[in-house]
C-alpha positions in Angstrom: -3.4 21.4 78.4 -4.3 23.7 75.6 -1.8 22.2 73.3 -3.2 18.7 73.9 -6.7 19.9 73.2 -5.7 21.7 70.0 -3.8 18.5 68.9 -6.9 16.3 69.5 -9.2 18.7 67.7 -6.7 19.1 64.8 -6.4 15.3 64.5 -10.2 14.9 64.5 -10.6 17.5 61.7 -7.9 15.8 59.6 -9.5 12.4 60.0 -13.0 13.5 59.4 -11.9 15.5 56.3 -10.2 12.4 54.7 -12.9 10.4 52.9 -11.7 7.0 51.6 -12.8 6.4 48.1 -14.8 3.3 47.4 -12.7 2.0 44.5 -13.6 -1.4 43.1 -9.9 -2.1 42.3 -6.5 -0.5 42.6 -5.6 2.4 40.3 -2.5 4.5 39.8 -2.3 7.5 42.1 -2.8 10.0 39.3 -6.2 8.3 38.4 -7.2 8.3 42.1 -6.4 12.0 42.3 -8.6 12.7 39.3 -11.4 10.7 41.0 -10.9 12.7 44.3 -11.1 16.0 42.3 -14.4 14.9 40.8 -15.7 13.9 44.3 -15.0 17.4 45.6 -17.4 18.9 43.0 -21.2 18.9 43.2 -22.5 15.5 42.2 -22.9 15.2 38.4 -26.1 14.3 36.7 -25.6 11.6 35.5 -23.2 10.5 38.3 -19.6 10.3 37.4 -18.1 6.9 36.6 -14.6 5.6 36.0 -14.0 2.4 34.1 -10.9 0.4 33.6 -10.4 -0.8 30.0 -7.8 -3.4 29.1 -7.1 -3.5 25.4 -4.3 -5.1 23.5 -2.4 -5.6 26.7 -2.6 -1.9 27.7 -4.6 -0.5 30.6 -6.8 2.6 30.1 -9.2 4.6 32.3 -12.5 5.9 30.9 -14.1 8.9 32.6 -17.6 9.8 31.9 -18.5 13.5 31.5 -20.6 15.7 33.7 -23.2 16.6 31.1 -24.7 16.1 27.8 -22.8 16.9 24.6 -19.4 16.7 26.4 -16.6 14.2 25.6 -15.9 11.2 27.7 -12.2 10.9 28.1 -9.7 7.9 28.1 -6.4 8.2 30.0 -3.5 5.8 30.2 -2.0 4.6 33.5 0.1 7.8 33.6 -2.9 10.1 33.2 -1.9 11.0 29.7 -5.0 11.9 27.7 -5.4 9.4 24.9 -8.7 10.4 23.3 -12.5 10.8 23.6 -14.1 7.7 22.3 -17.6 9.1 22.6 -19.6 12.1 23.6 -19.6 15.5 22.1 -22.4 17.0 20.0 -22.5 14.2 17.5 -21.8 11.5 20.2 -18.9 10.1 18.2 -16.1 11.4 20.3 -13.0 13.2 19.0 -12.2 10.7 16.3 -8.7 10.1 17.7 -9.1 6.8 19.4 -7.7 3.5 18.4 -10.3 0.8 18.5 -10.3 0.5 22.3 -14.0 0.2 23.0 -14.7 -2.8 20.8 -11.7 -4.9 21.9 -11.5 -4.0 25.6 -12.3 -5.8 28.8 -14.2 -3.3 30.9 -14.6 -3.2 34.7 -16.2 -0.4 36.8 -13.6 1.2 39.1 -15.7 3.9 40.7 -19.2 5.4 40.6 -20.2 8.6 42.5 -22.9 7.2 44.7 -23.3 10.3 46.9 
């Protein structure tokens, strides 16, 4: 009887601890894991956002930063850091981006609405 009760309680804890992300579209697991990591932190101000950018036939993911004067980063589908197109003290990013922002089709993947 105790084993059954412990199993039921354990299952409830596991289910209640797994929050499903409200993603607007499918993303690679490494991108989803980055979003889950952000959602474990205190809510950012402004709230975190992740955008999918499609440019020149390639897919990228743009993550907003959690504060002013910080870079916003772009990752490829394998979570390799590509660049910071904007943000930072001057607001111009790290200067290492190809022209992704002007040529890309953008769609919101996730916004932290807590």
